[in-house]
Residue frames as qw, qx, qy, qz and C-alpha x, y, z in Angstrom:
[[0.795, -0.408, 0.430, 0.129, 16.63, 46.28, 36.19],
 [0.418, 0.741, -0.483, -0.207, 19.80, 45.91, 34.14],
 [0.963, -0.090, 0.239, 0.085, 21.48, 42.68, 33.08],
 [0.021, -0.790, 0.548, 0.274, 25.16, 42.39, 32.27],
 [0.962, 0.273, -0.010, 0.031, 26.70, 40.04, 29.73],
 [0.393, -0.810, 0.408, 0.153, 30.22, 39.36, 30.89],
 [0.900, 0.148, 0.307, 0.272, 31.53, 37.08, 28.11],
 [0.284, -0.536, 0.396, 0.689, 34.70, 38.12, 26.35],
 [0.467, 0.551, -0.321, -0.612, 34.80, 38.75, 22.60],
 [0.232, 0.261, -0.916, -0.196, 36.02, 35.20, 21.95],
 [0.201, 0.184, 0.881, -0.387, 33.33, 33.82, 24.25],
 [0.496, 0.509, 0.224, -0.667, 30.63, 35.67, 22.37],
 [0.442, 0.475, -0.592, -0.478, 31.93, 34.38, 19.05],
 [0.076, 0.104, -0.990, 0.049, 32.03, 30.80, 20.37],
 [0.347, 0.339, 0.682, -0.547, 28.47, 31.16, 21.68],
 [0.514, 0.534, -0.111, -0.662, 27.31, 32.46, 18.31],
 [0.350, 0.355, -0.811, -0.307, 28.92, 29.55, 16.45],
 [0.074, 0.064, 0.958, -0.268, 27.42, 27.06, 18.89],
 [0.439, 0.430, 0.429, -0.662, 23.96, 28.62, 18.52],
 [0.520, 0.504, -0.369, -0.583, 24.12, 28.51, 14.72],
 [0.261, 0.261, -0.920, -0.130, 25.41, 24.94, 14.62],
 [0.152, 0.159, 0.894, -0.389, 22.99, 23.55, 17.20],
 [0.485, 0.463, 0.259, -0.696, 20.05, 25.34, 15.62],
 [0.467, 0.459, -0.541, -0.528, 20.92, 24.12, 12.14],
 [0.317, 0.149, -0.935, -0.062, 21.19, 20.51, 13.22],
 [0.382, 0.058, 0.657, -0.647, 18.18, 20.52, 15.50],
 [0.222, 0.335, 0.901, 0.160, 15.30, 18.30, 14.46],
 [0.237, 0.823, 0.464, -0.226, 12.98, 20.21, 12.20],
 [0.109, 0.874, -0.265, -0.393, 15.79, 22.24, 10.64],
 [0.247, -0.427, 0.804, 0.331, 18.03, 19.47, 9.38],
 [0.611, 0.223, -0.547, -0.527, 17.30, 17.33, 6.31],
 [0.887, -0.207, 0.290, -0.295, 15.73, 14.00, 7.18],
 [0.335, -0.494, 0.767, 0.237, 18.27, 11.16, 6.89],
 [0.734, 0.351, -0.333, -0.476, 16.10, 8.98, 4.66],
 [0.867, -0.201, 0.450, -0.078, 16.66, 5.27, 4.11],
 [0.853, 0.480, 0.070, 0.192, 18.47, 5.12, 0.78],
 [0.697, -0.191, 0.086, 0.686, 22.17, 5.61, 0.16],
 [0.263, 0.520, 0.276, 0.764, 21.43, 8.59, -2.08],
 [0.343, -0.848, -0.257, -0.311, 19.35, 10.31, 0.60],
 [0.709, -0.622, -0.021, 0.331, 22.18, 9.92, 3.12],
 [0.595, 0.113, 0.207, 0.769, 24.74, 11.20, 0.59],
 [0.040, 0.714, 0.289, 0.636, 22.60, 14.29, 0.01],
 [0.546, -0.820, -0.168, -0.047, 22.32, 14.86, 3.74],
 [0.741, -0.335, 0.074, 0.577, 26.11, 14.58, 4.10],
 [0.393, 0.397, 0.263, 0.787, 26.55, 17.15, 1.31],
 [0.242, -0.836, -0.276, -0.407, 24.09, 19.43, 3.10],
 [0.684, -0.687, -0.072, 0.234, 26.05, 19.15, 6.36],
 [0.669, -0.050, 0.166, 0.722, 29.36, 19.79, 4.62],
 [0.191, 0.587, 0.293, 0.730, 28.00, 22.87, 2.83],
 [0.417, -0.846, -0.257, -0.212, 26.41, 24.17, 6.01],
 [0.715, -0.546, -0.009, 0.437, 29.64, 23.90, 8.03],
 [0.527, 0.181, 0.232, 0.797, 31.60, 25.61, 5.25],
 [0.049, -0.746, -0.308, -0.588, 29.05, 28.44, 5.24],
 [0.586, -0.789, -0.182, 0.036, 29.25, 28.75, 9.02],
 [0.715, -0.333, 0.087, 0.609, 33.06, 28.83, 9.06],
 [0.377, 0.354, 0.295, 0.804, 33.35, 31.22, 6.12],
 [0.212, -0.817, -0.330, -0.422, 30.65, 33.45, 7.60],
 [0.647, -0.710, -0.124, 0.249, 32.39, 33.52, 10.97],
 [0.629, -0.129, 0.172, 0.747, 35.73, 34.44, 9.37],
 [0.217, 0.513, 0.356, 0.750, 34.29, 37.11, 7.07],
 [0.331, -0.837, -0.272, -0.342, 32.07, 38.76, 9.66],
 [0.720, -0.562, -0.094, 0.396, 34.79, 38.39, 12.30],
 [0.537, 0.042, 0.186, 0.822, 37.27, 40.19, 10.05],
 [0.020, 0.664, 0.362, 0.654, 34.71, 42.83, 9.20],
 [0.494, -0.830, -0.228, -0.126, 33.81, 43.60, 12.79],
 [0.725, -0.380, -0.003, 0.574, 37.46, 43.49, 13.85],
 [0.409, 0.291, 0.249, 0.828, 38.31, 46.02, 11.13],
 [0.184, -0.784, -0.337, -0.488, 35.42, 48.28, 12.12],
 [0.625, -0.766, -0.129, 0.076, 36.52, 48.30, 15.76],
 [0.742, -0.311, 0.116, 0.582, 40.32, 48.21, 15.40],
 [0.389, 0.123, 0.312, 0.858, 40.53, 50.79, 12.63],
 [0.018, -0.860, -0.510, 0.008, 37.83, 53.19, 13.73],
 [0.302, 0.771, 0.022, 0.561, 38.48, 56.88, 13.19],
 [0.453, -0.858, 0.113, -0.216, 38.84, 57.73, 16.86],
 [0.825, -0.414, 0.297, 0.244, 41.72, 55.28, 17.17],
 [0.582, -0.010, 0.460, 0.671, 43.33, 55.90, 13.76],
 [0.217, 0.812, 0.221, -0.495, 42.56, 59.48, 12.70],
 [0.156, 0.649, -0.524, -0.529, 45.08, 59.34, 9.85],
 [0.925, 0.257, 0.166, -0.226, 43.98, 56.86, 7.15],
 [0.673, -0.235, 0.563, 0.418, 46.45, 54.45, 5.58],
 [0.257, 0.680, -0.299, -0.619, 47.82, 55.38, 2.17],
 [0.146, -0.164, 0.910, 0.352, 48.14, 51.91, 0.57],
 [0.589, 0.188, -0.177, -0.766, 45.46, 50.84, -1.93],
 [0.953, 0.058, -0.109, -0.277, 45.75, 47.09, -2.43],
 [0.392, -0.529, 0.751, 0.052, 47.87, 44.02, -1.82],
 [0.615, 0.348, -0.586, -0.396, 48.47, 41.63, -4.70],
 [0.178, 0.165, -0.944, 0.224, 49.35, 38.84, -2.29],
 [0.349, 0.175, 0.654, -0.649, 46.08, 39.22, -0.36],
 [0.635, 0.381, -0.103, -0.664, 44.05, 39.35, -3.58],
 [0.486, 0.302, -0.799, -0.185, 45.68, 36.11, -4.79],
 [0.005, -0.038, 0.910, -0.413, 44.98, 34.43, -1.46],
 [0.439, 0.296, 0.535, -0.658, 41.30, 35.41, -1.33],
 [0.646, 0.396, -0.348, -0.553, 40.90, 34.20, -4.91],
 [0.389, 0.274, -0.879, -0.026, 42.65, 30.84, -4.44],
 [0.160, -0.014, 0.840, -0.518, 40.96, 29.90, -1.15],
 [0.634, 0.295, 0.293, -0.652, 37.32, 30.25, -2.42],
 [0.619, 0.426, -0.538, -0.381, 38.33, 28.38, -5.59],
 [0.219, 0.216, -0.934, 0.180, 39.67, 25.48, -3.54],
 [0.376, 0.117, 0.662, -0.637, 36.51, 25.51, -1.41],
 [0.689, 0.378, -0.052, -0.616, 34.29, 25.36, -4.49],
 [0.523, 0.372, -0.748, -0.171, 36.36, 22.52, -5.98],
 [0.004, 0.128, -0.909, 0.398, 36.16, 20.66, -2.68],
 [0.518, 0.250, 0.500, -0.648, 32.35, 20.99, -2.75],
 [0.629, 0.447, -0.302, -0.560, 31.94, 20.25, -6.47],
 [0.254, 0.329, -0.905, -0.097, 33.76, 16.90, -6.47],
 [0.141, 0.136, 0.929, -0.313, 31.46, 15.02, -4.03],
 [0.476, 0.462, 0.297, -0.687, 28.39, 16.85, -5.33],
 [0.493, 0.471, -0.517, -0.517, 29.17, 15.82, -8.92],
 [0.120, 0.151, -0.981, 0.025, 29.76, 12.21, -7.86],
 [0.285, 0.301, 0.763, -0.496, 26.36, 12.13, -6.14],
 [0.492, 0.525, -0.003, -0.695, 24.62, 13.84, -9.06],
 [0.373, 0.362, -0.765, -0.381, 26.02, 11.29, -11.54],
 [0.000, -0.048, -0.979, 0.199, 24.79, 8.50, -9.28],
 [0.396, 0.402, 0.479, -0.672, 21.32, 10.07, -9.04],
 [0.538, 0.543, -0.212, -0.608, 21.06, 10.18, -12.85],
 [0.132, 0.300, -0.922, -0.208, 22.25, 6.59, -13.37],
 [0.748, 0.047, 0.248, -0.614, 18.99, 4.76, -14.13],
 [0.585, 0.365, -0.682, -0.244, 20.68, 1.79, -15.81],
 [0.383, 0.101, -0.902, 0.174, 20.52, -1.87, -14.74],
 [0.510, -0.228, 0.311, -0.769, 17.19, -1.54, -12.92],
 [0.084, 0.022, 0.991, -0.100, 15.62, -4.70, -11.51],
 [0.132, 0.626, 0.761, -0.108, 12.08, -3.32, -11.84],
 [0.062, 0.090, 0.223, 0.969, 10.50, -0.48, -13.84],
 [0.047, 0.632, 0.719, -0.285, 7.29, 1.29, -12.77],
 [0.096, 0.418, 0.336, 0.838, 5.46, 3.93, -14.78],
 [0.120, -0.517, -0.572, 0.626, 4.05, 6.57, -12.43],
 [0.063, 0.446, 0.472, 0.758, 1.32, 8.68, -14.04],
 [0.001, 0.314, 0.496, -0.810, -0.26, 11.62, -12.26],
 [0.111, -0.485, -0.588, -0.638, -3.80, 12.79, -12.92],
 [0.236, -0.293, 0.274, -0.885, -6.14, 15.10, -11.06],
 [0.098, -0.770, 0.533, -0.336, -5.97, 13.95, -8.33],
 [0.927, -0.223, 0.292, -0.078, -4.55, 10.48, -8.03],
 [0.040, -0.611, 0.739, 0.282, -1.59, 8.35, -9.13],
 [0.953, 0.213, -0.019, -0.216, -1.55, 5.40, -11.49],
 [0.332, -0.594, 0.722, 0.126, 1.18, 2.78, -11.13],
 [0.884, 0.382, -0.151, -0.225, 1.97, 0.46, -14.05],
 [0.622, -0.455, 0.614, 0.172, 4.31, -2.48, -13.45],
 [0.496, 0.618, -0.399, -0.461, 5.77, -2.70, -16.95],
 [0.139, 0.329, -0.930, -0.084, 7.44, -6.12, -16.63],
 [0.247, 0.165, 0.894, -0.336, 4.41, -7.68, -14.91],
 [0.081, -0.242, -0.684, -0.683, 1.91, -6.12, -17.30],
 [0.284, -0.708, -0.640, -0.092, -0.62, -4.69, -14.85],
 [0.159, 0.231, -0.227, 0.933, -1.35, -1.48, -12.99],
 [0.272, -0.676, -0.679, 0.084, -3.76, 0.24, -10.65],
 [0.025, -0.742, -0.033, -0.669, -4.87, 3.65, -9.38],
 [0.468, -0.244, -0.590, 0.611, -3.92, 4.95, -5.94],
 [0.172, -0.713, -0.286, -0.617, -6.47, 7.33, -4.38],
 [0.099, -0.356, 0.505, -0.780, -6.61, 9.28, -1.14],
 [0.502, -0.336, -0.791, -0.102, -8.42, 7.19, 1.48],
 [0.071, -0.082, -0.523, 0.846, -8.74, 9.75, 4.29],
 [0.034, 0.629, 0.777, -0.014, -12.47, 9.93, 5.13],
 [0.069, 0.593, 0.245, 0.764, -14.24, 13.13, 4.11],
 [0.534, -0.777, -0.322, -0.086, -15.53, 13.41, 7.69],
 [0.666, -0.425, -0.039, 0.611, -11.94, 14.04, 8.83],
 [0.364, 0.260, 0.274, 0.851, -11.33, 16.54, 6.03],
 [0.202, -0.654, -0.336, -0.647, -14.49, 18.43, 6.98],
 [0.022, 0.311, -0.587, 0.747, -13.56, 18.38, 10.70],
 [0.752, -0.320, -0.186, -0.546, -16.55, 16.22, 11.59],
 [0.949, -0.272, -0.129, 0.097, -14.35, 13.44, 13.00],
 [0.447, -0.770, 0.368, 0.269, -10.90, 13.58, 14.67],
 [0.553, 0.697, -0.434, -0.144, -8.05, 13.43, 12.19],
 [0.990, -0.102, -0.013, 0.095, -6.14, 10.15, 11.97],
 [0.644, -0.540, 0.294, 0.455, -2.43, 9.55, 12.41],
 [0.423, -0.048, 0.567, 0.705, -1.75, 9.68, 8.67],
 [0.307, 0.766, 0.395, -0.404, -4.23, 12.40, 7.77],
 [0.486, 0.822, -0.102, -0.278, -4.09, 13.14, 4.01],
 [0.113, 0.625, -0.760, -0.135, -1.15, 10.70, 3.68],
 [0.489, -0.010, 0.860, -0.144, -3.08, 7.45, 3.24],
 [0.440, 0.301, -0.503, -0.681, -4.33, 5.70, 0.11],
 [0.895, 0.030, 0.193, -0.400, -6.49, 2.78, -0.91],
 [0.957, 0.222, 0.051, 0.181, -3.81, 1.09, -3.05],
 [0.295, -0.831, 0.368, 0.295, -0.19, 1.84, -2.10],
 [0.612, 0.623, -0.484, -0.045, 2.69, 1.29, -4.48],
 [0.872, -0.392, 0.290, 0.023, 4.51, -1.93, -3.55],
 [0.525, 0.703, -0.475, 0.064, 8.21, -2.45, -4.33],
 [0.926, -0.168, -0.263, 0.215, 10.83, -4.98, -3.21],
 [0.419, -0.861, 0.252, 0.140, 13.58, -4.15, -0.75],
 [0.540, -0.499, 0.554, 0.392, 17.25, -4.15, -1.82],
 [0.583, 0.357, 0.585, 0.436, 16.45, -4.03, -5.55],
 [0.097, -0.252, 0.176, 0.947, 16.98, -1.09, -7.89],
 [0.297, 0.661, 0.684, -0.079, 13.55, 0.25, -8.88],
 [0.188, 0.021, 0.324, 0.927, 13.32, 2.65, -11.82],
 [0.205, 0.671, 0.564, -0.435, 10.47, 5.16, -11.80],
 [0.188, 0.251, 0.488, 0.814, 9.20, 6.66, -15.06],
 [0.065, 0.562, 0.527, -0.634, 6.99, 9.67, -14.36],
 [0.034, 0.253, 0.522, 0.814, 4.43, 11.27, -16.65],
 [0.233, 0.313, 0.476, -0.788, 1.03, 12.97, -16.44],
 [0.256, 0.502, 0.797, 0.217, -2.41, 12.70, -18.01],
 [0.045, 0.900, 0.419, 0.107, -3.30, 16.36, -17.60],
 [0.016, -0.963, 0.171, -0.209, -1.27, 19.03, -15.77],
 [0.430, 0.494, -0.637, 0.407, 2.17, 19.06, -14.14],
 [0.805, -0.573, -0.065, -0.140, 2.43, 16.95, -10.98],
 [0.225, 0.655, -0.659, 0.293, 5.46, 15.99, -8.90],
 [0.910, -0.243, -0.330, -0.065, 6.02, 12.57, -7.33],
 [0.079, 0.672, -0.528, 0.513, 7.93, 12.93, -4.06],
 [0.870, -0.404, -0.280, 0.030, 9.01, 10.43, -1.40],
 [0.074, -0.902, 0.361, -0.224, 11.42, 12.24, 0.96],
 [0.743, -0.469, 0.478, -0.001, 12.81, 9.08, 2.57],
 [0.854, 0.252, 0.343, 0.300, 13.97, 7.91, -0.88],
 [0.182, -0.587, 0.253, 0.747, 15.33, 11.34, -1.91],
 [0.252, 0.281, 0.743, 0.552, 13.18, 10.97, -5.03],
 [0.221, 0.697, 0.334, -0.595, 11.29, 14.02, -6.29],
 [0.275, 0.002, 0.674, 0.686, 10.48, 13.97, -9.98],
 [0.403, 0.357, 0.041, -0.841, 8.12, 16.14, -11.99],
 [0.442, 0.317, 0.832, 0.112, 5.37, 14.35, -13.91],
 [0.153, 0.450, -0.202, -0.856, 4.89, 16.27, -17.17],
 [0.737, 0.465, 0.409, -0.270, 2.16, 15.63, -19.75],
 [0.708, 0.699, -0.096, -0.034, 3.71, 14.30, -22.94],
 [0.261, 0.698, -0.625, 0.234, 7.14, 13.67, -21.36],
 [0.917, -0.268, -0.287, 0.078, 8.84, 10.87, -19.44],
 [0.056, -0.788, 0.510, -0.340, 11.20, 11.67, -16.55],
 [0.828, 0.011, -0.547, 0.123, 13.31, 9.10, -14.75],
 [0.298, -0.676, 0.509, -0.442, 14.37, 8.44, -11.17],
 [0.765, 0.012, -0.644, 0.012, 15.37, 5.41, -9.14],
 [0.452, -0.627, 0.433, -0.463, 15.68, 4.10, -5.61],
 [0.655, 0.052, -0.745, 0.115, 17.13, 1.10, -3.81],
 [0.517, -0.607, 0.176, -0.578, 15.43, 0.82, -0.43],
 [0.368, 0.263, -0.861, 0.233, 17.23, -1.46, 2.05],
 [0.116, 0.038, 0.755, -0.645, 14.69, -1.27, 4.86],
 [0.176, -0.459, -0.795, -0.355, 11.15, -2.72, 4.47],
 [0.045, -0.439, -0.522, 0.730, 8.37, -0.47, 5.71],
 [0.229, 0.794, 0.543, 0.151, 5.78, 2.10, 4.68],
 [0.337, -0.227, 0.068, 0.911, 7.03, 5.42, 3.30],
 [0.193, 0.809, 0.544, -0.115, 4.86, 8.44, 2.59],
 [0.255, -0.146, 0.220, 0.930, 5.07, 11.47, 0.36],
 [0.326, 0.726, 0.487, -0.359, 2.82, 13.63, -1.77],
 [0.496, 0.647, 0.313, 0.487, 2.49, 15.67, -4.93],
 [0.396, -0.569, -0.116, 0.711, 4.64, 18.78, -4.61],
 [0.125, 0.096, 0.411, 0.898, 3.47, 20.68, -7.66],
 [0.342, 0.356, 0.389, -0.778, 0.43, 22.98, -7.42],
 [0.052, 0.045, 0.872, 0.485, -1.78, 20.92, -9.73],
 [0.345, -0.412, -0.540, -0.648, -5.27, 22.23, -9.04],
 [0.537, -0.564, 0.010, -0.627, -8.00, 22.39, -6.45],
 [0.917, -0.373, 0.028, -0.137, -7.28, 19.01, -4.81],
 [0.481, 0.622, -0.544, 0.291, -3.49, 19.25, -4.88],
 [0.270, -0.512, 0.640, -0.505, -3.41, 18.64, -1.12],
 [0.829, -0.054, 0.403, -0.383, -5.34, 15.38, -1.55],
 [0.812, 0.499, -0.293, -0.072, -2.81, 13.56, -3.75],
 [0.514, -0.675, 0.528, -0.034, -0.58, 11.54, -1.41],
 [0.642, 0.429, -0.634, -0.044, 2.07, 8.95, -2.25],
 [0.712, -0.465, 0.467, -0.241, 2.34, 5.80, -0.15],
 [0.605, 0.457, -0.648, -0.071, 4.97, 3.13, -0.88],
 [0.863, -0.389, 0.280, -0.161, 5.06, -0.25, 0.85],
 [0.348, 0.609, -0.713, -0.005, 8.53, -1.80, 0.70],
 [0.924, -0.233, 0.191, -0.236, 8.41, -5.56, 1.30],
 [0.509, -0.458, 0.684, 0.250, 11.15, -8.24, 1.37],
 [0.279, 0.428, -0.638, -0.576, 12.24, -9.45, -2.04],
 [0.028, -0.032, -0.996, -0.081, 11.00, -13.02, -1.49],
 [0.238, 0.510, 0.696, -0.445, 7.50, -11.72, -0.68],
 [0.232, 0.505, -0.170, -0.814, 7.33, -9.41, -3.69],
 [0.219, 0.104, -0.826, -0.508, 6.87, -12.19, -6.27],
 [0.027, -0.388, -0.901, 0.194, 4.06, -13.63, -4.16],
 [0.165, 0.589, 0.307, -0.729, 2.42, -10.20, -4.16],
 [0.228, 0.351, -0.528, -0.739, 2.73, -10.02, -7.97],
 [0.159, -0.123, -0.953, -0.228, 1.06, -13.43, -8.30],
 [0.040, 0.510, 0.723, -0.464, -1.75, -12.36, -5.94],
 [0.206, 0.526, -0.018, -0.825, -2.37, -9.25, -8.03],
 [0.239, 0.168, -0.749, -0.594, -2.66, -11.30, -11.20],
 [0.106, -0.317, -0.940, 0.065, -5.16, -13.63, -9.51],
 [0.092, 0.566, 0.467, -0.673, -7.15, -10.62, -8.30],
 [0.231, 0.408, -0.340, -0.815, -7.21, -9.15, -11.82],
 [0.206, -0.055, -0.906, -0.366, -8.50, -12.44, -13.20],
 [0.046, -0.472, -0.811, 0.342, -11.21, -12.44, -10.55],
 [0.151, 0.540, 0.136, -0.817, -12.14, -8.86, -11.47],
 [0.229, 0.218, -0.644, -0.697, -12.41, -9.89, -15.11],
 [0.177, -0.264, -0.943, -0.097, -14.73, -12.75, -14.23],
 [0.010, 0.549, 0.593, -0.589, -16.82, -10.43, -12.04],
 [0.179, 0.428, -0.190, -0.865, -17.05, -7.91, -14.89],
 [0.241, -0.005, -0.827, -0.508, -18.30, -10.62, -17.26],
 [0.149, -0.425, -0.872, 0.193, -20.87, -11.75, -14.69],
 [0.040, 0.502, 0.326, -0.800, -21.99, -8.13, -14.08],
 [0.303, 0.378, -0.305, -0.820, -22.78, -7.45, -17.73],
 [0.150, -0.046, -0.942, -0.296, -24.42, -10.82, -18.29],
 [0.120, -0.577, -0.799, 0.119, -27.62, -9.80, -16.48],
 [0.057, -0.686, -0.233, -0.687, -29.96, -6.86, -16.13],
 [0.292, -0.153, -0.581, 0.744, -29.69, -4.73, -12.99],
 [0.140, -0.809, -0.559, -0.116, -32.56, -2.96, -11.34],
 [0.060, 0.774, -0.088, 0.624, -32.48, 0.70, -10.30],
 [0.690, -0.690, 0.070, -0.207, -32.70, -0.37, -6.66],
 [0.913, -0.159, 0.073, 0.369, -29.47, -2.37, -7.09],
 [0.588, 0.455, 0.062, 0.666, -27.58, 0.29, -9.03],
 [0.124, -0.900, -0.078, -0.410, -28.44, 3.39, -6.99],
 [0.651, -0.740, 0.144, 0.092, -26.44, 2.60, -3.80],
 [0.796, -0.012, 0.256, 0.549, -23.44, 1.49, -5.90],
 [0.368, 0.669, 0.223, 0.606, -23.68, 4.66, -7.95],
 [0.329, -0.923, -0.039, -0.195, -23.94, 6.83, -4.85],
 [0.764, -0.509, 0.203, 0.341, -20.72, 5.35, -3.44],
 [0.660, 0.249, 0.305, 0.640, -18.92, 5.90, -6.74],
 [0.111, 0.845, 0.214, 0.478, -20.22, 9.48, -6.99],
 [0.478, -0.876, 0.045, -0.046, -19.21, 10.42, -3.45],
 [0.792, -0.353, 0.268, 0.419, -15.78, 8.84, -3.86],
 [0.573, 0.083, 0.434, 0.690, -14.89, 10.27, -7.26],
 [0.167, 0.594, 0.460, 0.638, -17.26, 13.04, -8.37],
 [0.324, -0.843, -0.428, 0.036, -18.48, 14.87, -5.28],
 [0.514, -0.439, -0.025, 0.737, -15.26, 16.79, -4.65],
 [0.159, 0.015, 0.374, 0.914, -15.74, 18.78, -7.87],
 [0.257, -0.395, -0.573, -0.671, -19.50, 18.64, -8.45],
 [0.327, -0.303, 0.438, -0.781, -20.38, 18.72, -4.72],
 [0.112, 0.079, 0.970, -0.198, -22.22, 15.94, -2.82],
 [0.388, 0.535, 0.562, -0.497, -25.59, 17.56, -3.53],
 [0.534, 0.433, 0.586, 0.429, -24.79, 18.11, -7.21],
 [0.051, 0.935, 0.222, -0.274, -24.75, 21.91, -6.94],
 [0.701, 0.507, 0.070, 0.497, -21.35, 22.24, -8.65],
 [0.438, -0.650, -0.023, 0.621, -18.73, 25.00, -8.31],
 [0.111, 0.715, -0.214, -0.656, -19.07, 27.64, -10.98],
 [0.682, 0.588, -0.261, -0.349, -18.20, 27.11, -14.63],
 [0.142, 0.537, -0.831, 0.002, -15.20, 24.88, -13.98],
 [0.003, -0.064, -0.984, 0.165, -17.23, 22.24, -12.13],
 [0.413, -0.195, -0.311, -0.833, -20.80, 22.53, -13.46],
 [0.561, -0.108, 0.540, -0.618, -23.83, 21.47, -11.44],
 [0.014, 0.060, 0.978, 0.199, -25.26, 17.98, -11.93],
 [0.229, 0.544, 0.670, -0.450, -28.70, 19.21, -10.91],
 [0.448, 0.786, 0.228, -0.359, -30.60, 20.12, -14.07],
 [0.251, -0.501, 0.603, 0.567, -27.53, 19.45, -16.22],
 [0.664, 0.504, -0.206, -0.514, -28.13, 19.23, -19.97],
 [0.326, 0.392, -0.857, -0.075, -25.73, 16.29, -20.13],
 [0.173, -0.023, 0.900, -0.400, -27.31, 14.40, -17.24],
 [0.510, 0.424, 0.532, -0.526, -30.84, 14.98, -18.51],
 [0.462, 0.577, -0.369, -0.564, -30.00, 14.72, -22.21],
 [0.863, 0.274, -0.375, -0.198, -29.27, 11.75, -24.47],
 [0.871, -0.441, 0.211, 0.047, -27.80, 8.78, -22.65],
 [0.849, 0.327, 0.030, 0.414, -25.08, 8.34, -25.27],
 [0.217, 0.781, -0.185, 0.556, -23.66, 11.82, -24.59],
 [0.593, -0.704, 0.258, -0.295, -23.69, 11.21, -20.84],
 [0.961, -0.138, 0.172, 0.169, -21.89, 7.88, -21.23],
 [0.681, 0.534, -0.041, 0.499, -19.29, 9.41, -23.58],
 [0.085, -0.850, 0.223, -0.469, -18.61, 12.24, -21.13],
 [0.737, -0.576, 0.320, -0.150, -17.98, 9.86, -18.23],
 [0.952, 0.071, 0.181, 0.236, -16.00, 7.34, -20.28],
 [0.680, 0.420, 0.110, 0.591, -13.81, 9.72, -22.27],
 [0.340, -0.522, -0.179, 0.762, -13.83, 12.99, -20.33],
 [0.325, 0.908, 0.264, 0.013, -14.05, 16.41, -21.94],
 [0.667, 0.197, 0.040, 0.718, -11.01, 17.83, -23.72],
 [0.156, 0.515, -0.011, 0.843, -9.85, 21.22, -22.49],
 [0.553, -0.638, 0.018, -0.535, -11.60, 20.86, -19.12],
 [0.149, -0.454, 0.797, -0.369, -10.83, 19.17, -15.83],
 [0.883, 0.028, 0.225, -0.412, -13.39, 16.44, -16.57],
 [0.083, -0.490, 0.848, 0.183, -11.12, 13.43, -16.85],
 [0.692, 0.105, -0.591, -0.401, -11.80, 10.09, -18.53],
 [0.593, -0.370, 0.568, -0.435, -13.19, 7.60, -16.04],
 [0.900, 0.250, -0.239, -0.266, -13.25, 4.70, -18.48],
 [0.597, 0.379, -0.654, 0.268, -9.77, 3.43, -17.56],
 [0.043, -0.358, 0.642, -0.676, -10.45, 3.84, -13.84],
 [0.586, -0.010, 0.497, -0.641, -13.92, 2.41, -13.23],
 [0.261, 0.083, 0.948, 0.161, -15.58, -0.86, -14.18],
 [0.194, -0.294, -0.633, -0.690, -18.59, -1.18, -16.46],
 [0.395, -0.596, -0.697, 0.057, -20.80, -1.78, -13.43],
 [0.324, -0.496, -0.291, 0.751, -19.46, 1.27, -11.57],
 [0.011, -0.084, 0.300, 0.950, -19.94, 3.57, -14.56],
 [0.294, -0.409, -0.716, -0.483, -23.43, 2.21, -15.25],
 [0.408, -0.592, -0.629, 0.295, -24.32, 2.66, -11.59],
 [0.241, -0.417, -0.156, 0.863, -22.99, 6.23, -11.26],
 [0.101, -0.083, -0.454, -0.882, -24.72, 7.36, -14.46],
 [0.377, -0.508, -0.736, -0.240, -27.96, 5.79, -13.25],
 [0.391, -0.549, -0.487, 0.556, -27.49, 7.57, -9.92],
 [0.144, -0.231, 0.077, 0.959, -26.80, 10.94, -11.51],
 [0.213, -0.189, -0.566, -0.774, -29.87, 10.67, -13.77],
 [0.538, -0.510, -0.611, -0.278, -32.18, 9.70, -10.91],
 [0.538, -0.636, -0.356, 0.423, -30.99, 11.77, -7.95],
 [0.372, -0.237, 0.044, 0.896, -29.34, 15.14, -7.22],
 [0.284, 0.537, 0.161, -0.778, -32.58, 16.80, -8.40],
 [0.343, 0.305, -0.645, -0.611, -32.82, 14.73, -11.61],
 [0.616, 0.105, 0.695, -0.355, -35.58, 12.22, -12.34],
 [0.370, 0.372, -0.597, -0.606, -35.21, 10.66, -15.78],
 [0.863, -0.017, 0.327, -0.385, -36.31, 7.19, -14.65],
 [0.755, 0.514, -0.397, -0.085, -33.66, 5.64, -16.90],
 [0.792, -0.458, 0.399, 0.065, -31.51, 2.65, -15.89],
 [0.450, 0.708, -0.529, -0.126, -28.16, 2.07, -17.59],
 [0.985, -0.148, 0.090, -0.010, -26.83, -1.48, -17.76],
 [0.483, -0.606, 0.520, 0.360, -23.15, -2.57, -17.54],
 [0.661, 0.250, 0.607, 0.364, -23.50, -4.23, -20.97],
 [0.306, 0.920, 0.222, 0.099, -24.37, -0.80, -22.45],
 [0.229, -0.894, 0.341, 0.180, -21.14, 0.64, -21.03],
 [0.659, -0.225, 0.637, 0.330, -19.14, -2.35, -22.31],
 [0.583, 0.542, 0.526, 0.301, -20.51, -1.83, -25.83],
 [0.129, 0.987, 0.086, 0.039, -19.75, 1.90, -25.65],
 [0.547, -0.655, 0.340, 0.396, -16.06, 1.51, -24.82]]
């Protein structure tokens, strides 16, 4: 069976242009609009550039195909004798120059605005580490870690995956709406990249360097992103979640965080003021191990090659307590064993070390107290 396509040449060209335009602007192809002014400016630049490409492409290919058909050998057996036209060459030099200038002016204006980090109302230091983010509110003088909170049962396909699979954290970054927030990005180990598409903010986090970005978010809500630099085994488990709240509620949130930190300090003092039994420490240590250590060293302590050594029968775990404590507190230079001292409390570190030395195939019978960890810091 044969099918005929009866459109004229102009009809076919119009159909092609419509197909390209509709496909480019269809959801899933177009840039997301975002919520900040910068993100919408970038989207407008994208649309302008895309339309210019479509129009220029249609003209160039149209002229090419017209020339191929109209000046084919069967129709014009005798070739023309002229070689060039100075007028035409001037025209096709001036027109692209004007197009480039027309694109450069708005692009430069937006780029200058992107790089203007001055007059910020709030500054936050964003530090990447394998594989979590740390947020430090410089003016308020406190900070916290933000870890993936997706249950391992979902990751291992034991339970159905949630709505925000791999894009949910225990402690989201909180910023006020309608204020200019300056982000300073750095890294504790390898190169990471902090990305929130709705803000049009994507900034590399480099060890030993500080990069800058900013955003003014007019609409309260929850916005999600992730690390976009291949930073190691758990790169996919390093999400970014930002809660934007009204400005009048932000100061209340700051005050609540300070109260919570004071309560944590009092709890830490109470924890190291008494002796803990192994029965009390083991379940706490197991939770800490499964949440922070099991991804690399495996839940059963079997490890993963040289990079992530086994806990079972480990010389560190079964050796002197001081060396074990130092490894957990300070990490190991030149390896992916990070320092857990800034991230975990004395009680949590004492519990996880006690757990490691009395489970996972190890039986030292030793109990480590929070006061021992406090004195070792």
